[in-house]
C-alpha positions in Angstrom: 4.4 8.0 11.6 5.5 5.6 14.2 6.3 2.8 11.7 9.7 3.0 10.2 10.1 0.4 7.5 13.5 -1.3 6.8 15.4 -2.2 3.5 13.0 -2.3 0.6 9.8 -2.2 2.7 7.1 0.3 2.2 4.1 1.2 4.5 1.0 1.8 2.5 -2.7 2.4 3.5 -5.6 1.1 1.4 -7.7 4.0 -0.1 -11.3 3.7 1.1 -13.8 3.6 -1.8 -17.5 3.5 -2.1 -19.1 2.8 -5.3 -22.5 3.6 -6.5 -24.2 1.3 -8.8 -26.1 2.5 -11.8 -29.4 2.1 -9.9 -28.2 4.5 -7.0 -27.3 1.7 -4.6 -24.2 2.5 -2.6 -21.8 -0.2 -2.1 -19.6 0.3 1.0 -15.9 -0.9 0.9 -16.9 -3.9 3.2 -19.2 -5.2 0.7 -16.8 -5.7 -2.2 -13.2 -6.9 -2.9 -10.5 -5.0 -1.2 -9.0 -2.4 -3.5 -5.5 -2.8 -4.8 -4.8 0.9 -4.6 -3.1 2.5 -1.6 -1.3 5.5 -0.5 2.4 5.3 0.5 2.9 6.5 4.1 6.6 5.7 4.6 9.5 4.3 2.6 12.5 2.2 3.7 16.0 3.2 2.7 16.6 0.6 0.1 20.3 -0.4 -0.1 21.5 -4.0 -0.3 18.8 -6.5 -0.3 19.4 -10.2 -0.9 22.7 -9.3 -2.4 21.5 -6.8 -4.9 21.4 -3.0 -4.8 17.8 -1.6 -4.4 16.8 1.8 -5.4 13.5 3.0 -4.0 11.4 4.2 -6.7 8.2 5.2 -4.5 8.1 8.2 -2.2 5.5 9.2 0.6 2.3 10.4 -0.8 2.4 8.3 -4.1 -0.7 6.5 -5.0 0.1 2.9 -6.0 -1.5 -0.3 -7.1 0.0 -3.4 -5.2 -0.2 -7.2 -5.7 -3.5 -8.5 -4.4 -2.1 -11.0 -1.8 1.0 -9.1 -1.0 2.3 -7.7 2.3 1.5 -7.9 6.0 -1.4 -6.3 7.4 -0.8 -4.5 10.9 -2.9 -2.4 13.3 -1.5 0.4 15.2 -3.6 3.0 17.0 -6.9 1.6 15.4 -5.4 2.3 12.0 -4.7 -0.6 9.5 -1.6 -0.5 7.4 0.1 -2.9 5.0 3.9 -3.4 4.9 5.0 -4.6 1.4 8.3 -5.1 -0.4 8.8 -2.5 -3.2 8.8 -5.4 -5.6 5.2 -6.1 -4.6 4.2 -2.7 -5.9 3.0 -2.8 -9.5 2.6 0.8 -10.6 2.4 4.5 -9.4 -0.9 6.1 -10.2 -0.4 9.7 -11.5 
């Protein structure tokens, strides 16, 4: 990965999802709301952030649910990523 997050930042990539309605119509991901589920691609080291010790709870490969309007979207090599603070991650999906 070419993006290395700093402090309590996490690089995530939205999981693409297609949904089929009961009548069999396939809704591509572009036709509905963005999913709030993503996969963690890189994790910052944590440490001292805003005067508080931050321990990183997520790890690379985790599937997570994040806040709807959180993070900064970046595009690198035709791939879209989102960089969020760990505090914007709401849950780890197991």
